[in-house]
N, C-alpha and C positions, 0 to 999 in steps of 0.2 A: 298483591305481591306474594310469589310463593317462597316458601322457606324449606321445602322439602320435595324430594322426587322419588320415583319408584323404578326399579330395575328388576324384571321378572319376580315381581311381587315383594321384593325387599325394599324397605323404606330407608331413605338416606336423609337425615334431617339436621339442617344447619342449626336451627333454634335449640335443639336438644344439646348440642355442644357448645352453646353460648356465642356462636358467631353473629347471630342477628343483633346482638347487643352492641357490637363494635364495628361491622361492615355495613356499607350502604345498602339499603334493601334492593335497589336496582341491580346491583352487582350480584347479590345473593339470588335474585330472580333469574338473572342470566344464567348463572351456574346450574340452576334447577332445570332450566330449559334445554341446556346443551346436550345431555346424555341422550336425547332422542336421535341425535346425529351420529351416534355410535353403535356398532354392532357387538360390543364387548359383552360377554356373558357375566353373570352376577358374580361368579367367582373371581374374575378378573377385576370386575368393577369394585369389589371389596378391597382390593389393593389400591386402586386408584383413588378411592375415597379416603383411605387412611393416608395417603401421600398428600392429598389436598388438605386434610385436616392438620397434618403436621406442618405444612407450608404455611396455611393461614395462621396457626398459633405461632409459628416462628417469627413471621414478619410483624405480628402484633407485639410479641414479647420484646423484640429488639427496637420496636417503633421504627421499623425501616420506612424509608420515603415512600415506597408503594403503599404502605398500610395508611400512612397520612393522606395519600391521595384517594384511597378507597374507603376511608373512614366514615362512619354513619352520619357525621356532621359535615362532610365535605360536599362541595357543590356538585361534584362528579360530572364535570363537563364531558369527560371521556373516561376510559378505563385505565389510562396511564400510558406514558411513552415507552418506546422500545427500551431506553436506557434504564427506566425504572424496572421493567419486568426482567430484563437481562440480567442487571446487577443483583436483583433479588433472587433469581435462579442460581446465579454464581455463588452468592453467599449462602443460600440453602444447601447446595451441594457441599460446601465446607462444613456446615452444621452437621449434615448427615453423616459426612466421612468421620467427624469427631465423636459423634453420639453412638454410632453403631459399629459393631465389629465385622459382621459378615458382609462380604462383597455382594452377595445375592440380595441381602436385605437392603442394603444401601442402593442397589440399583432398582429395587421395587419403589423406593421413594423418588428416586430421581426419574425413573421411567413414568411413574404415575404423573408427575408434574410436567413431563413432556407431553403426555396425553392431554391434560387440561389446557395447557398454553396452546397446543395444536388446534384443539376445538375452538378456542376463543379467536385464534388467528383466522381459522377456517371461516368463521362467521363475521370476520372483519371487525371484531370487537377490540382487538388489540393488534399491533404490528407483530409479524411473525418473528418470534425469538429463536435463537439457535440452539440446537441440542448440545449438551456438554457431554464430555467423555465419560463412558461407563467406568465403574470401578472394577479393579481386578484384572484389567487389561493393560497392554502397553499404552503410554499416554496418546500416541498416534496423532496428537494435535499438532497442526502446523507450527513449526518454529517461526519466529518473526520473519515476515516476508517483506514488509514495506516499512517505510519510516513512520507510517501512521499507526502501526501495531508494534512499534519497537519496544524492547525490554526496557523497563525503568529501573534505575539504580535504587538502592535502599533510601537514600535521602529525599528522593522524589516520592516514593511510596509512602514514607513517613509523613511527608508534607500533605498528601491527599487523604490521610487516614487509612491507606491501604496496606496490604502485606504482599509477600512473595507470591501468594495464591493468584494475585492479579496478573502475573507474568505466565500463568500456566496454560492459558488458551488465547487463541486469536482474538475472539470477540471481547474477552475480559481485558486484554491488553489494549485494544482500541478504545474501550470505555474509559480505562485508567488513563491513557494518553489524552483524551478529550478533557477529562477531569483536571489533569495536571496542567493543560494549557490555561484553565480558568484560575487555578490556585496559584502557580508558579509565577505568573505575571511577565513571562518572557515575551509576549506578543501583545499588540494592540488589537483586541478582539472587535469584530463588527458589533454595532450597537444591539443588534437583534440575535446575537449569537446563542444565547440560552433558549431562544424560541425556535431555532432552526431544527429540522429533523435530523436524525442521525446521518443520512446519506449526505445532506448538505454540510454538516459539521466535519464529516470525514473528508469530503472532497476539499473543503476549506483548509483543514489541517495538512492534508497531502500537498496541496498546491503551495501553502506557506512554507512548509519545511523544505520542499524541494527548491523553491525560490531562495531560501536562505542558504542552502547547500550550494547552489550554483554560484551565488555571489561570494560565499566564503571560500569555495575552491579557487575562483578567479583571483580573489584577494591574496590567498596563500601562493598561488602561482606567480603573481606579480610581485610579491614580497621576495620570493626566492630568486626571481630574475634580478630584482633591485639589489639584493645582497651580493650576488655574483658580480653584477656591473660595478657596484662600489669596490669590490675586491680587485677587479681589474684596473680601476683607476688608482687604487692604493699600490698595486704591483708596478705600475709604471712609475709612480712617484717615488717609490722607494728601491728602484732597480740599481741605483748607484751603490747600495749597500751589499749587493750580491758578492762581489769579489772578497770583501772583508769576511763576510759569514762563510763563504766557501773555504777560505783559508782556516778560519776558526774551527769549523766542523770537521775538517779533513786533516787536522794536526795529528801526526803520528808519532809524537815524542814519547820516550819511555816512561816507566812508572816513576812518578814524582817530578817529571818535567813540567814546567809551567808553559801554558799555551801563550805564545808570544802576542796573540791577538786578543787576549782576554781583557787587558786594560782598555782597549778601543771599544770592545763589546760592552763592557760595564759602563761606558760613558753614553750608551744609547738609553733613551727612555723606553718604557714598556711598549708603548705604541710603535716606535721606531723599530724595536727589535722584533715584535710579532710580525709587523708588516714586511719587514726585512726577510724574515723567514719565508713569509708568503711569496715575496718575490724570488727568492732563491728557489723554491719549489717550482715555480713557473719557468724560470730561465735555466736552471741548473739540474733540475730533477725530473725532467719530462712532463712538467705540468701536473704532477700529482704529489700529494703530501707524504711526509715521512710516516712510516708505520713501526709498530714496535719490533717487527722483524728486522728492521734496519740496524738494530743492536746499538753499538757505541755511538753512532751519529745521532740516533733518536735520542738516547739518554743524555748526551751532552747538549742537545737543543732544549729538551724539556727542563733539564736541571737549571740552565741559564735563564730561561724565560720565567720560571718560578721564583728564581733568586732576585730577579728585577721586580716582580710582582710583589714580593715580600718587602723589598726596600721601599716601594711606593705605597705600601699599605693597602694594596687592592684586594678585594674579596675573592677568595679562591673559587667560590662557587660560580662567580661570574667571569674571573679573569684567569682560572687555572688553565693549564695546557688542555687542549680539546681538539682531538683529531677532526671531529665533525665541523668545528668552527672554520678550520682550513679547508675541508672538503667542500663545504658549502660555497666557498669563494673560488674553487679551482675546478670542481666537476659537478657530479650528479649524486646527491644524497636523497634520502628519504624526504627531506624538506621540499624537494623538487618533484621527484618521481611519484610520490603518493598523490599530491593534488592533480598531477599531470595525467595519471592513469585514470583517476576518478573523472576528470573532466572529458576524456575520451570516451569513458563508459556513458557518462551523462548525455553528451551531445550526439552520440552515434548508437546508443542503446546496445552497446556490444556486450557480450558475455565478459566476465571478469578474465577468464583465461585467454580469451582472444585479444583483450586489450594488453594484458601483461606479456603476451608473446607476439606483439606486433613486430614486423620486419622493419629495418631501417629505411627500406624502399616502400613504405606503406602509402606514401602519397603519389598520385599519379596525376597527369593532365588529362582532362576529358573535356574537349572543347575549350571553352573560356573559363571553365570552373574546375578547381582541383577536387580530386576525388580520393578518399581514404579507403583502403582495401585491407580486409582482415580474414583470416581463416577461421571458420566455425568447426570445431572438431566433431560435434555431434552431427551436424549436417554433412560433414565431410565435403565442403565446398567453400569457396571464397565468396565473400559478401562485399558490396560496394556502397558508398553513400556520398553524395555531392556534399562538399563542405560549405556551410553557410558563411557568408561574408558580412552578415548583418550583426554579428556579435562582436563584442569587444576583444575577447580572446577566443580564437577559432581553433579547430583541431589542427589546422596548418600551422598556426602559430606555436601551438604546444610541440608539435612534432619537430619543427625547425629548431626551436630552442633546445630541446633534448638532444638532437643530433649535434648542435653546436657545442653543448658542454661535455659530451661524451666523445668528441673527436679525438682528444688525446689518448683515450683508452684504446681506441682503434689502431693506433700505431704501436701498441704493446702486443705481447703474445696473449692470445685468448684462447680459452677452450673452443674447440671446433663447434660445439652446439650453441655458443654465444656469438659467434662471429657476425651473424646476420641480424642479431637482435637490436631492437631500437633502444630498449631500456637496459643500461649497464651501470654498475656502481663500483667504486673502489673504497667505499666506506665500510665494507664488511670487516669483521674480524678475521683474522687468518684462520684458514681451514687446517685442521691437524692432519688431514689426509694429503694436504699439498705442501711440499717444500718451498715452492716458489708461489708467491701470491699473485693472482691475476685479477684484473677487473672481471666482474661476473654479472650476469642477470640475476637480480634478486629471486631467490625461490619463492614458491606459492605461499609458504608459511610467513615469510618476511613481508611480502606484499600485503597479505591479509592483515597481518598485525598493524602495519603502518597506516593502512587505509582505515582501519577501524579507529586508530588514534586520531587521525585527521578529522574524521567525521565527529568523534567525541568532543574534539576542540571546538568544532563549529556549533555543536549542540550545547556547549558549555557544560558538558558532562551530564546533561539532564535526560538524555536517552541515548540508547546504544544501537549503532547501525554498522552494516558491512557493505562492501562494494556490491555484492549481489543483491542485497536489499535495495541499494540505489537504483539498479537497473530495473528491478521488479517494480519499484514505485513509479518510475518513468512510464513503464508499459501500462500499469494500472491507471495512471492518469489519463493516458491516451484512450484507454477503453471507456473510462468514465465520461470523457468529453466527446468522443467520436464513435464509440461502440468497439466491439471486438474486431471488426474489420479494420478499423484504424490501428488497433494493437498489432494486428497481423502484419499490416504494412510496415509499421514501425520496427517490428522485431525481425521482419523478413522471415516470417515462419512459412514453411511449405504447406502445412496443414492447419486448418482452422481449429482443430482439436487441441492442438498444442497452445494456441492463442487462448482458448477458452479456459484452459487451466490456469494461465497467468492472470486471467480476469476474475477467476473464481476466489476472490479474497473478501475479507470483511467489509470493506467500504463499498465494494462493487455489489456484494450481496444486499447491503442495506439500500443501495440505489434501486436494485431490482425489486426489492420489497416494496419500496416507495412506488415505483411504477405500477406494480400489481394492485396495491392498495387504491391507487388513483384509477386503475381500470375498473376495479370493483365498484368504487363510488360512482363512476360514470355509468356503469351497467345499472346500478341501483337507481340512478336517476332517470336513466332512459326508460325503464320499464315501469316507472311509478309516476311519471310526469303528469299523468291525467288523473291521479288521485287527489282529491281535496285535502289540504293540510298534510301532504305526504311527509314533509321534513318532520313535523312533530310526531307523526305516527311511527316514522323509522327511528326517531330519537337521533337525528343528525342536526347539525347546525343550519337553521333555516336560510341564513344568508348565503352560506356556501352552497346549499342545495339550490337556491335561486340562481346564483351565478353560473353554476354548471348547466342549469336547465336553460338559461338565456343564451349561453354559448352554443348549446346544441341547436336551439331554434334558429339562432342567427346564421349558423353554418350548415344547417341541415344535417348535422353530424349524427348518423344513426343508420337506419336500414330497416329496423323493425321496431314496432312499439306493441306492447301487450295491453289488451283492453281491460284485462282484470288480473293484474300480476299477484293479487292475494286470494284468488279464487280457488287455489288448491286443486287445479285441473290435472296436474301431473301426479301420478299415483303415489310417490313418496314425498309430496309436499302437502302439508297440512293446510286446511282452510285457514286463511288469516295470515299465513306465513309468506313472506316475499319469496318468489320463485327465482332461482338462478340456474334453471337447467337449460342453458343456452343451446346445447345440442339439440334440444327437441322442439325449438321455436318454429322451425319450418313445417313441422307436422302438427302444430298445436292450433286448436280451433280459435284461440284468443288472439292470434297474431294479426297484426295490420302492417302492410308494407308502406313504408314512408321514405323511400329511397330518393334523395335529392341529388341531382347530377353536379357535384362540385369536385374540385380537385382534391380537396381534403377527404370527402367521402370515398372517392375512388381509391385514393392512396390507402385508406384503412381497409377497403374491401380487398385490395391487392395483398395487404399485410395479413389479413385474416386467412386468405387463400394460402399463402406461404406457410402460415402456421399449421393449417390443416394438412397440407401435403407433406410437411415435415413429420407431423404426428402420425400420419399413416405409414410413411417410409420407416420410421423408428418403432412401428407396431405399438405406439401407445393408444391408438384408436384404430377401429376396423372401418376401412374406407366403404366396405359394402354394406355397413349398418345403415338402415333406412335414414336415420336422423342425419348422419354425416353426409350420406349421398345426396340428400335434398339441399343441404347447405352448399355443397360444391356445385350442384346443379343451379342453384339460385345465383351464386356468384358467376358462373359461366354465362348464365342468361343475361345478367345485368352488363357484363363486359362485352359480350357478343352484340348486345343491342347498341352499345356505344361504338364499338370498332367497326360494325357493319353499317353503321348509319350513313347516309348519303351527305349529312351535314358535316362538313370538314372539321368544325370546331369540336365536335364530340370525339373525334379520333385524336385531336390534339389534347383534349382533356386527359384521355388515358396516358398519352405520352408524358404529358406534364406530371401526372400522378406518379408515374414510374421514376421520373427524375427526383421528385420530391421524397419517394420512398427510399431511394438510395442514400438520402441525406440523413436519414432518421434510423434510430434502433427500433426494432420491431417489437412492441410490448406484448403482442400476441403469442410470441415464441415463448414467453415465460409462463404461459397459463398452464396450471395443472388440470388437465382434461378430466381427471377423476372428479374434481369438484363441480363440473358443469354438465356432466354427462346424464 
């Protein structure tokens, strides 16, 4: 096992700095082996070496979980999970920030560790970790995008032993949220949760939180509908009190005059008086509650109700006069419109502004199924979606109920810009700019605040989300389950580039990295399957290696086999080192063709062809280069041999493969062609 390495004659020794006494020799040996894959000059390497020493010393001094994994006495089954490396890097960044003053110096340490983790990931020794923000620049990091990387409030950060820095980047938030799931005990976790890879944990968290949100929103909507229904029943039951209350409220006696109906009013109980006022609002006041702008009548009503409350000894916090209590039973308040608009966003993947600005005529008939229509400002076009009838509360149910409760408002004077709006409310405080108070569509700030409150109630205050985050979460889950094409269909994007931006979030990045690691493991198995004891020589789990090899043999999954993958045939691959230069396989003397005509193989051949053509189009590779030219020729030869065959089932094979290809994400599109050229 090596403990030192050389770059341009300069020695870099782990033993000299005491690391061999603490870190596992296999890990040290790997670090000594990595620099051969870098073109960095010694001057640059001096900086990278300094960063590595600082990092190793830091995780050792604080006894970070990664150090425990890499410790000299550990079994070292692998070099550590994504979570271990990413959390260690995040913690190291904070350490560097506190220890050094110069942004340039801080960036040298951070950049140095990006260099080392990049090399380790390049050689498939660790999962690829994400680069953190540099110092001295704008944070530039994405604000919370989904409910999986939501900001965590102080009490949750304290519970997980974290700090505000865990809210500073997308990946640190995701890791903190996953840790909170284990610590807070809000969910029943799968039995194997701790063993799952980051992509599976992220997908589980995203799915679970979205499920809870949908159920929570439906529950809140049903509760708001129930409250109003009970209010209407109470209105009918107390309508006989309306004449008495009307005379009482409209008494115009002079100063010192006693209201002749006061004695009768005082004989009413608290419930009778409050529901009596509710009935009077419905039958005598245009189905809207009194507001403070109503002056004397409002003061008379509030004074009398509070007098009865005190007489019965009722808690002012629960039974004091509350405009919203009446508004909830008469019309549309945030208790209704907030879950309503969030349900519409959830079920139709609408933009927030599209949902809050829906027209009252947004539901249309389309054959036998109702369709909801909205305007997307950025796309400058109207979008449509068929409303599902398979859910308990559909978009049609939401719209119909909102129209029903806002109907009284539409008989009042409205601002011209609000006349055709679905969402109206009379619960707002009076605007100082208006002498007369109208029902109005809540403004964007009001909508945003109430939606945030609704989602916080559903999360029990343990994470913070917005309406826009809800939409992005739904689209991201679509991408994780069905690829970017499904996201594009769900969001009704015109361009795939827009959809890709929505999919480029921490959970999806984790899934892509998992796919790439799986591909590299497959490739490693494919080109070493004829080597005796290959798993042991590669340092991988023998049972996993055997399973992959058996799957390949059973399905004929491959295309090429290398007769001597450790032969060092390629000029920049050393003798004894596994070759990964896939680009050169077709021109390599060690190649062996073993293409077996199965639907699975043809599907992967088509995927590889798609990836090559896209890489050429995007100028990531040169299509005229001999290596890539031979690859394309090989694929075309195989496909033409099948499609030109007089045997009909071979043509059907290609057709079936194309169908299967349309159902799967193409893992080859994720390949870094620099790695395999």
